[in-house]
matplotlib code that plots the C-alpha trace (Angstrom):
import matplotlib.pyplot as plt

x = [-34.6, -35.7, -38.8, -40.4, -40.1, -41.5, -44.5, -45.0, -44.9, -47.5, -49.8, -49.6, -50.3, -53.3, -54.7, -54.2, -56.0, -58.9, -59.1, -58.9, -56.3, -56.5, -53.6, -51.8, -51.5, -50.3, -47.7, -46.6, -46.3, -44.2, -41.9, -41.6, -40.9, -38.2, -36.7, -37.0, -35.3, -32.4, -32.1, -32.2, -29.4, -27.3, -27.9, -27.0, -23.7, -22.9, -23.5, -21.5, -18.6, -18.7, -18.7, -15.8, -14.0, -14.6, -13.6, -10.1, -10.6, -9.1, -11.5, -10.9, -9.9, -13.4, -14.7, -12.1, -13.1, -16.6, -18.5, -21.4, -22.5, -25.4, -26.9, -30.6, -30.7, -29.1, -27.6, -25.8, -24.7, -23.0, -21.3, -20.1, -18.8, -16.9, -15.5, -14.3, -12.6, -10.8, -9.8, -8.5, -6.3, -5.3, -1.6, -1.2, 1.2, -0.3, 3.2, 4.4, 1.2, 1.5, 5.2, 4.7, 1.6, 3.6, 6.5, 4.2, 2.3, 5.2, 7.6, 5.0, 3.4, 6.3, 5.9, 2.2, 2.9, 5.5, 3.0, 0.3, 2.7, 3.8, 2.1, 3.5, 7.0, 7.4, 4.6, 2.0, 4.4, 6.5, 5.0, 4.1, 5.4, 8.9, 8.0, 6.5, 9.7, 11.9, 9.8, 10.0, 13.3, 15.8, 13.7, 13.4, 17.2, 17.7, 15.2, 16.9, 20.4, 20.2, 18.7, 22.0, 24.2, 22.0, 22.0, 25.5, 24.1, 22.1, 18.6, 19.6, 21.9, 20.0, 16.6, 18.0, 20.1, 17.1, 15.0, 17.7, 18.0, 14.3, 14.4, 17.3, 15.5, 12.3, 14.4, 16.1, 12.8, 11.3, 14.4, 15.0, 13.7, 10.2, 11.1, 10.2, 13.6, 15.3, 18.0, 15.5, 13.5, 16.6, 17.6, 14.1, 14.2, 17.5, 15.6, 12.7, 15.2, 16.9, 13.6, 12.6, 15.8, 15.5, 11.8, 12.6, 15.4, 12.9, 10.3, 12.6, 14.0, 10.7, 9.3, 12.5, 12.0, 8.5, 10.4, 11.4, 7.8, 4.4, 2.1, 0.3, 3.4, 2.9, -0.8, 0.0, 2.6, 0.3, -2.5, -0.2, 0.9, -2.7, -3.5, -0.5, -2.4, -5.3, -3.3, -0.7, -3.0, -5.4, -2.8, -1.2, -4.6, -5.4, -2.1, -2.0, -5.7, -7.6, -5.1, -3.4, 0.2, 2.7, 4.0, 7.5, 6.2, 4.0, 7.0, 9.2, 6.6, 6.4, 10.2, 10.0, 7.8, 10.7, 11.6, 8.5, 10.0, 13.1, 11.1, 8.8, 11.8, 13.6, 10.8, 7.7, 8.9, 9.9, 13.6, 13.6, 12.7, 15.2, 18.0, 17.4, 17.3, 20.4, 22.2, 21.7, 22.5, 23.8, 21.3, 20.1, 21.8, 25.0, 26.3, 29.5, 32.4, 33.7, 30.3, 29.8, 33.3, 32.5, 28.9, 29.1, 32.7, 31.8, 28.8, 30.9, 33.5, 30.8, 29.3, 32.6, 34.6, 38.1, 39.6, 37.6, 39.4, 36.8, 37.6, 37.4, 40.6, 43.1, 44.0, 46.9, 44.7, 44.7, 41.9, 40.8, 40.6, 38.3, 36.2, 35.8, 34.9, 32.3, 30.7, 30.6, 28.9, 26.4, 25.6, 25.1, 22.9, 20.7, 20.4, 19.1, 16.6, 15.5, 14.9, 12.6, 10.6, 10.1, 7.1, 5.1, 5.4, 7.2, 5.3, 1.8, 2.9, 4.5, 1.4, -1.0, 1.2, 1.7, -2.0, -3.2, -0.7, -1.3, -5.0, -4.2, -1.7, -2.7, -6.3, -8.1, -7.3, -9.4, -12.4, -14.5, -18.2, -20.4, -20.6, -24.4, -24.4, -21.8, -21.6, -18.9, -18.8, -15.4, -13.5, -10.4, -12.5, -12.8, -9.1, -8.6, -12.0, -10.8, -7.6, -9.4, -11.7, -8.7, -6.8, -9.8, -9.9, -6.2, -6.5, -9.4, -7.8, -4.3, -6.0, -7.9, -5.2, -6.5, -9.9, -9.3, -6.6, -5.9, -3.7, -3.9, -2.1, -2.5, -6.4, -6.6, -3.6, -5.3, -8.5, -6.5, -5.3, -9.0, -9.7, -7.1, -8.4, -12.1, -11.4, -9.2, -11.9, -14.4, -12.0, -12.0, -15.6, -17.6, -19.9, -20.2, -23.3, -22.5, -19.5, -20.9, -20.1, -16.6, -16.3, -17.1, -14.4, -11.8, -12.7, -12.5, -9.0, -7.9, -9.2, -7.3, -4.1, -4.1, -5.0, -2.3, 0.4, -0.5, -1.2, 2.1, 4.1, 1.8, 2.3, 6.0, 5.8, 3.7, 5.5, 9.2, 11.5, 12.6, 16.3, 15.2, 12.3, 14.0, 15.8, 12.6, 10.6, 13.1, 13.9, 10.2, 9.7, 11.4, 8.3, 6.0, 8.5, 9.4, 5.7, 5.3, 8.4, 7.0, 3.5, 5.1, 6.4, 3.3, 0.9, 2.6, 1.9, -1.5, -2.8, -1.7, -3.1, -6.5, -7.0, -6.2, -8.5, -11.4, -10.8, -10.9, -14.2, -16.0, -15.3, -12.6, -13.3, -9.7, -8.6, -10.8, -9.1, -6.2, -8.5]
y = [2.6, 3.1, 1.6, 5.0, 6.1, 2.7, 3.2, 6.7, 5.5, 2.8, 5.3, 7.8, 5.0, 3.8, 7.4, 8.0, 4.8, 5.6, 9.2, 10.9, 13.4, 13.6, 15.2, 16.2, 12.5, 11.6, 14.3, 13.1, 9.6, 10.7, 12.7, 9.8, 7.5, 9.7, 9.7, 6.0, 5.6, 7.8, 5.5, 2.5, 3.9, 4.6, 1.0, -0.5, 1.6, 0.6, -3.1, -3.0, -1.2, -3.7, -6.7, -5.2, -4.7, -8.3, -9.9, -8.4, -4.7, -3.5, -0.6, 0.7, 4.1, 4.5, 3.9, 6.1, 9.0, 8.6, 8.5, 7.0, 10.4, 11.4, 14.8, 15.5, 17.6, 17.1, 20.6, 20.1, 16.6, 18.1, 20.8, 18.2, 16.0, 19.0, 19.7, 16.1, 16.3, 19.5, 17.8, 14.8, 16.9, 19.4, 20.2, 18.8, 20.9, 21.2, 21.5, 18.3, 16.5, 17.9, 16.9, 13.3, 12.8, 13.9, 11.6, 8.6, 9.2, 10.1, 7.4, 4.6, 6.0, 4.9, 1.3, 1.4, 3.0, 0.3, -2.4, -0.7, -0.4, -4.1, -5.2, -2.2, -2.8, -6.5, -7.4, -10.1, -13.0, -12.4, -13.3, -10.1, -11.7, -10.8, -7.1, -7.7, -9.4, -6.8, -4.1, -5.8, -7.8, -4.9, -2.9, -5.9, -6.3, -2.7, -2.9, -6.1, -4.6, -0.8, -0.3, -1.6, 1.1, 3.8, 5.9, 7.1, 8.9, 12.1, 12.6, 15.7, 13.6, 10.3, 11.7, 13.6, 10.5, 8.2, 10.6, 10.9, 7.2, 6.8, 9.4, 7.7, 4.3, 5.8, 7.6, 4.3, 2.6, 5.4, 6.0, 2.3, 1.5, 0.1, -3.2, -6.3, -8.0, -9.7, -7.0, -4.1, -5.9, -6.6, -2.9, -1.9, -4.4, -2.8, 0.5, -1.1, -2.6, 0.8, 2.6, -0.3, -0.1, 3.7, 3.4, 0.9, 3.1, 6.0, 4.1, 3.1, 6.6, 8.4, 6.0, 6.6, 10.3, 10.1, 9.4, 13.1, 14.5, 14.0, 11.1, 12.9, 12.4, 8.6, 9.1, 11.4, 9.1, 6.1, 8.0, 9.1, 5.5, 4.5, 7.3, 6.2, 3.1, 5.1, 7.9, 5.7, 3.5, 6.3, 8.7, 6.1, 5.4, 9.1, 9.8, 6.9, 6.4, 9.6, 12.2, 9.9, 10.4, 7.8, 5.3, 6.9, 10.4, 9.3, 7.5, 10.6, 12.7, 10.3, 10.4, 14.0, 13.1, 12.3, 16.0, 16.6, 14.6, 16.7, 19.9, 18.7, 17.8, 21.1, 23.6, 22.2, 20.0, 22.1, 21.3, 22.3, 19.0, 17.1, 19.6, 19.5, 15.7, 15.2, 17.9, 16.1, 12.6, 10.5, 8.4, 5.3, 6.6, 4.7, 2.6, 3.8, 1.4, 1.8, 1.0, -2.0, -3.3, -3.3, -4.6, -7.1, -8.3, -11.8, -12.0, -10.8, -13.5, -16.2, -15.0, -14.3, -17.3, -17.4, -17.0, -13.9, -11.0, -8.6, -8.7, -5.5, -3.5, -2.8, 0.7, 0.6, -0.4, 1.8, 4.1, 1.9, -1.1, 0.8, 2.0, -1.5, -2.8, 0.1, -0.8, -4.5, -3.7, -1.4, -4.2, -6.7, -4.3, -3.8, -7.5, -7.8, -5.1, -7.0, -10.1, -8.2, -6.9, -10.2, -11.8, -8.7, -6.6, -8.3, -11.6, -10.2, -7.7, -10.5, -12.7, -10.0, -9.1, -12.7, -13.3, -10.1, -10.2, -13.9, -12.9, -10.0, -11.7, -15.3, -15.7, -12.6, -13.2, -16.4, -14.9, -14.7, -15.0, -15.4, -12.0, -12.1, -12.1, -9.4, -5.6, -6.2, -6.8, -8.6, -10.8, -8.6, -6.0, -8.1, -7.8, -4.0, -3.5, -5.8, -3.8, -0.4, -1.7, -3.1, 0.2, 2.1, -0.1, 0.3, 4.1, 4.3, 2.1, 3.7, 7.1, 6.0, 6.2, 9.4, 7.8, 4.1, 1.8, -1.9, -3.1, -6.8, -7.1, -10.9, -10.7, -8.8, -10.8, -14.1, -12.7, -12.0, -15.6, -16.7, -14.3, -16.1, -19.5, -18.5, -16.9, -19.8, -22.3, -20.2, -20.2, -24.0, -24.8, -21.7, -21.3, -17.5, -16.7, -13.1, -11.0, -8.2, -10.4, -10.9, -7.1, -7.0, -9.5, -7.6, -4.3, -6.1, -7.4, -3.9, -2.7, -5.5, -4.9, -1.2, -1.3, -3.8, -1.7, 1.6, -0.1, -1.9, 1.3, 3.1, 0.3, 0.6, 4.4, 3.9, 0.9, 0.9, 3.1, 6.3, 5.2, 2.1, 3.6, 5.0, 1.7, -0.3, 1.7, 1.2, -2.5, -3.5, -2.3, -5.5, -7.5, -5.9, -6.3, -9.8, -10.8, -9.4, -11.4, -14.6, -13.9, -13.1, -16.6, -18.2, -16.3, -17.4, -21.1, -20.3, -18.6, -21.4, -24.1, -22.4, -21.5, -25.1, -26.5, -24.2, -25.2, -28.9, -28.4, -26.4, -22.9, -21.8, -18.1, -17.3, -18.7, -16.2, -13.2, -13.6, -13.8]
z = [25.1, 28.7, 30.2, 30.9, 27.3, 26.1, 28.4, 27.1, 23.5, 24.3, 26.0, 23.0, 20.5, 22.5, 22.8, 19.1, 18.1, 20.4, 18.9, 22.2, 21.3, 17.5, 15.6, 18.7, 19.8, 16.3, 16.4, 19.8, 18.5, 15.6, 18.0, 20.3, 17.4, 16.2, 19.7, 19.8, 16.4, 17.7, 20.8, 18.5, 16.3, 19.4, 20.6, 17.2, 17.1, 20.6, 19.9, 16.7, 18.4, 21.3, 18.9, 17.0, 20.3, 21.3, 18.0, 17.9, 18.1, 14.8, 14.7, 18.3, 17.1, 15.6, 19.1, 20.7, 18.6, 20.1, 16.8, 18.8, 20.1, 17.8, 17.5, 17.6, 14.3, 10.9, 10.9, 14.2, 13.1, 10.1, 12.2, 14.7, 11.9, 10.4, 13.8, 14.2, 10.8, 11.8, 15.0, 13.1, 10.8, 13.6, 13.3, 9.7, 7.7, 4.2, 2.7, 4.3, 3.1, -0.4, -0.7, 0.5, -1.6, -4.7, -3.5, -3.3, -6.5, -8.8, -7.4, -8.0, -11.2, -13.4, -12.2, -13.2, -16.5, -17.4, -16.6, -18.6, -21.6, -21.3, -24.5, -26.4, -25.1, -25.9, -28.3, -28.1, -28.6, -25.4, -22.0, -20.1, -16.9, -18.2, -17.9, -14.4, -13.2, -14.8, -13.1, -9.7, -9.2, -9.3, -6.8, -4.6, -4.6, -3.7, -0.9, 0.4, 0.5, 0.7, 4.2, 5.7, 4.2, 2.5, 5.7, 4.9, 1.8, 2.8, 1.5, -0.3, -2.5, -2.8, -3.8, -6.9, -7.7, -7.7, -9.7, -12.3, -12.5, -13.0, -15.7, -17.5, -17.3, -18.9, -21.6, -22.4, -22.8, -24.9, -27.2, -28.0, -31.5, -31.6, -33.2, -31.3, -31.9, -29.0, -28.8, -28.7, -26.0, -24.0, -24.0, -23.0, -20.1, -18.9, -18.9, -17.0, -14.5, -13.9, -13.3, -11.0, -8.9, -8.5, -7.7, -4.9, -3.6, -3.6, -1.7, 1.1, 1.2, 1.4, 4.0, 6.1, 5.6, 7.3, 10.5, 10.6, 10.2, 11.8, 11.2, 8.4, 6.2, 6.2, 5.5, 2.6, 1.2, 1.3, -0.3, -3.1, -3.7, -3.9, -6.4, -8.5, -9.6, -10.9, -12.4, -14.1, -16.0, -16.7, -18.0, -20.3, -21.8, -22.0, -23.8, -26.2, -26.9, -26.3, -27.2, -29.8, -28.9, -30.0, -27.5, -27.8, -27.2, -24.2, -22.6, -23.1, -21.4, -18.5, -18.2, -17.0, -14.0, -11.6, -11.7, -9.6, -6.7, -6.7, -6.9, -4.1, -1.9, -2.3, -2.9, -1.1, 1.8, 4.9, 5.6, 9.2, 10.9, 8.7, 9.4, 13.2, 13.3, 11.1, 13.0, 16.3, 15.2, 12.3, 10.4, 12.3, 15.4, 14.7, 17.6, 19.2, 18.9, 22.5, 24.1, 21.9, 22.7, 26.4, 26.2, 23.4, 23.3, 24.5, 22.1, 19.2, 19.9, 19.9, 16.6, 14.8, 16.0, 17.3, 13.8, 12.8, 11.3, 12.7, 16.4, 18.4, 17.6, 20.4, 21.5, 19.1, 16.2, 13.1, 12.2, 9.3, 11.6, 14.0, 11.1, 9.7, 13.1, 13.6, 10.2, 11.2, 14.6, 12.8, 10.3, 13.1, 15.0, 11.9, 11.3, 14.9, 14.1, 11.0, 13.0, 15.3, 12.4, 10.6, 12.3, 13.4, 10.2, 7.3, 7.2, 7.1, 4.4, 2.4, 2.7, 1.5, -1.5, -2.6, -2.4, -4.2, -7.0, -7.6, -7.9, -10.2, -12.5, -12.4, -11.4, -12.6, -16.3, -16.0, -14.1, -17.3, -17.9, -21.0, -22.7, -22.7, -18.9, -18.5, -19.3, -21.9, -25.6, -25.7, -23.3, -23.1, -21.3, -18.1, -17.0, -17.3, -15.4, -12.6, -12.4, -12.3, -9.5, -7.6, -7.9, -6.6, -3.5, -2.9, -3.2, -0.7, 1.9, 1.6, 2.1, 5.2, 7.9, 9.6, 10.0, 10.3, 11.6, 11.7, 14.6, 14.0, 10.7, 10.3, 10.2, 6.8, 5.5, 6.1, 4.7, 1.5, 1.4, 1.7, -1.2, -3.3, -2.4, -3.1, -6.5, -7.5, -6.7, -8.7, -11.7, -11.4, -10.5, -11.6, -8.7, -8.5, -10.5, -11.6, -12.6, -10.4, -7.3, -8.6, -8.9, -5.2, -4.4, -6.4, -4.7, -1.3, -2.4, -3.1, 0.3, 2.1, 0.3, 0.8, 4.5, 5.3, 3.5, 5.3, 8.6, 8.6, 8.4, 10.8, 13.4, 13.0, 13.5, 16.7, 18.2, 17.2, 19.3, 17.7, 17.4, 15.4, 13.5, 10.3, 9.6, 10.4, 7.9, 5.2, 5.8, 5.9, 2.3, 1.1, 1.9, -0.7, -3.5, -2.3, -2.3, -5.8, -7.0, -5.6, -7.0, -10.4, -10.7, -9.2, -11.5, -14.7, -13.6, -12.2, -15.4, -17.7, -15.4, -14.8, -18.4, -19.6, -16.9, -18.0, -21.7, -20.9, -19.0, -21.7, -20.5, -22.9, -22.6, -21.7, -25.1, -26.8, -25.2, -27.7, -30.7]

ax = plt.figure().add_subplot(projection="3d")
ax.plot(x, y, z, "-o")
ax.set_aspect("equal")
plt.show()
């Protein structure tokens, strides 16, 4: 607020107190006060934006969009806000957004449904971690290996194939007899593994597909994956509890969902960008053998050794030799790309997934409070509530890309590690006084996990050259599944350790969950 306006305010206040100007002075004071409040709000926003910029700048896009410019009347503020929203989404193709939102939600929803049905699939006597690992490890293996060769399979073939595999996996789970014998459980886990592998292949394929469309395709995909958490658990409870369908009937109904992905790809998604791109180049812009021979011959000899069978073929080499050498060069080139992705993108995504899934599977089951001080009537209600709150945070943050971006991926990843440490310490020493505070931490956990996921792929889209982008998007997906695999093993040990510690120290609430 400027000195002249401050002097004017002081003058008007003095005149109003002395009664020299009556109601007119009072009105002037109110008007000047409103103007001062507006200036103060501008100042606060400016200071906050400056502080954010100084301490790392993860919210610079907020500042770039000039949200600091305030209007003098509420009506014009709303119109300006609407205009900004229209500007943010200018150029977005609703068909592209709808297709990728459906890809993200349907591809991930089966993973959530399987976890929600874990107790019904294996019974109370079998550790639920087995279902988690069967639901993660096959997808992790696919994400680890497939990016190096899957580009030879066109999207028009692989997406129906992955959808069919997911459908078959769910049918195998649903049609296996409901007995809890070892044989029946083993067959169900085969179905879970098949659905997991196809879901992993679908994720890396759809993320690679965003390379051919605008930035809104990635935002829609991420929002769909966030919504899958809420929809999957909610729909399973709705089908089995509210509507009263049997578990078998519910799973049979869910097995039809992958058909939505196929329909979205062929009927909703515009095919023009994909046709133009694939018509002008092969996937990943495959490296030409002759150029690589000239530029990297010495380097290849050093890597392969003098006895290698994969030397550059001579001019008289057979066609199969040249093809083998071309495949080897392409594989080497992709390995080099992966090394460049490891520290800036893969590690922060790995860290955040290890931390949040260790919280969800290993720590959250022990974050229990006396029932009298909580909103629940039984201890088993804590965990599903934590999961719902977490999924809400994930959905909101994964849907935030058009409005909000994080550029320093390590900051939220390390904050998630701190979240894990803090909640683990509370499980040990019980220093958080209320479950409502824990609700806040769980929501914060979901926000951090979702924002790192979507920002990682957004940063790849922005910073990786076009010729490397499709491979980079697909290869980086291994980090989330790898983090969940590691967390699956950690959480099984964490939960037992924390529960036993609490029981030894007079807080055996976790033992009562099974009662």
